[in-house]
N, C-alpha and C positions, 0 to 999 in steps of 0.2 A: 546131447548139447548143453552148455549152461547159460542161461538169461543173461542177456549183456543187462547191465544196471548201469543208468548215463550218472554222471558226478556233474556237479556245479549247483548254481543258481538256476531257480528258472527266472525269464522276464516279468513276471510280479513282483516277485521279490526283490529284483532289483531298481526295479522304479518307486517300489516302497521304501527302500532305504533310499534313494535322491531326493523326494517328496521331502522327508523328515531332517534329509540335512540340509535340504534348503528351506524348512519352515524352520530349524533352527539357527540357522546361518542370520533370516530375518530378524527373527527377534532379536537377536546382539546387534543388530546394523540400528533397529528402533530404538532400540534400549541406550546406544550410546550417542544416537542421532544428536541428540538433543544438549552431548554433553558443553557445548559453547554456552546455551543460554539463550538465545540470540532467534530462538527459530519462527518465533510470535513476532520479534522485530520485522524479520522476513517477510512472515505472511501477509503484518501492515501497509510495507511500503510495496508489495504487489497489489496487496488490497488499492492502496491510495492509485496506483497507476493505473489500475485496470478501470477506475471509476472515473478518471480523469480524462480516460480514450473513449469512454462512454460520452463524456458531457461532450469533449469535440465532436464524435459522430453524430449529438442530440442536434448540438449548435448548425452543425453542417446542410442538415437535414431541415430542419425548422428557420433557418437562416435569422437565427437569434442570436444577440450578447450575452452570452451566459459567466456569471463570475463565481470564484471561488474565494470564502471567507477560510481564513488557516487560523484558528485557536489555539490555544496552549495542548489542547485536549481533543482537539479534532477538527472536524472542516464540515463545512457547508455550502451546498452549492446555492447561487442567487440568481435568479434574472430582473431585469427593469418590468414596470409594471407600467404597461401604456399610458396607463390616466393622465398620473403624479410626476411619471418619472423615477421614482424613489426604489432602490433594491429592496426585495423581499426574497426570504427563502424559498425554496425550491419543496411544496409538501405532498405528502400524494406520493413519492415516487421512492419506488423503495430503492432501487439502485443509486439513484442523485440526491439521498435525503440526507439530513443531518446524522454524520457518524461519531460517535466517539470512542474512542483510543481507553486502553484500560489506565487505569490507577496509575502503573508506573511507569509508564511512557509519556513522553513530552514532545510538542513540534516548534519548529521554529523555522523562517523561511526570510529567504534575504531573494531582492528585488534587484536588479541588474546593479548590484555592486554594493545594496544598500542596506542593511540587517534590519530588518522590520521584526521587533519587538514585542509579540503578542501579548505578553500580561500590562506593556504598558500602553499600547490601545486599545488594551480593554479597559482601564483606569479610563482613558481618554471618552471612550464611549458609553459608559456605565450611565451616565443622563440620559443618553438616548432610547429610544425603543426599538426595540427589536428590529421595527420592520425598517429603520433608519441607518442600519450598519453599513458597510459599504465593503464589498470585498478588493481581497489586493490583487488578488490574480484573475485575468480576463481572459474568457475564449470568445475569441473573431470566430464569423460565420464562417472564415474561409479555412475554420481549422487550425488556424495560427494563436499561438497564448505567451502571452506577459513573458518572457525571458524572469525565470527562475531558479530556486535551488532549496526544497525542502527537505530538513534535519529530522529525521526522526529517532531519539534517545532513551535507552533505556538505562535504567540503574537495577543489575541483578549482585545481590550481595555488595559485594567491594568492586565489583568490574563494570565500566560502562562502556555500553553497545549506542553503535551510532549505525544509520544508514542514510544514507543521501540520494535522493532525487531531484535531477536534474530536468531542465523544461528549456527549448531553446523556443527563439521566435515560429519559427517553420510550424512546433506542435513535437517535434520530435523528443520523446523522454528517455533516460538512461539512469538506470539503478548505478552508482558508484560504488566501487570498489573502496577498502579502508585504504587503499595506499593510494589510490588514486585524488582522495579525500585531501591527503594532506599538501599537494601538488598546490 
């Protein structure tokens, strides 16, 4: 009797080929993922939303009014000093501390239909001490917010990318898509 010889691939060989195909597909996906050039902009918009949600939770838990000061290249959370009632920056907090954006990104904020130009605001407050600067957006102890629309913009080569974060008076945050921004 002739010994029977198996034909085909072993399970180990099939799994090895499947794993290699998965690695190649992942590498191709990652290399093409940054084609639009706005991945960093999405990251910063999500970062802004996460820190603002954290500030809302902090305000509710602590029962304190917080403020958010938006500048052209970043943002800073503030609280009122109980002694002199002046706004001061929250320091020593990793999450709610001052945030600086990359050089090619800028911020603009619109409050309840009024555009707030951060560059003109900075010129008006240049003479003021850092402790006397005031926030544009308030985070109330009940979790509510001053209604706003914050736009992050980034110039990459000849392309302008925008992301808009909308906050309503009930404290809900949403990241608007490009089509929604135009309406």
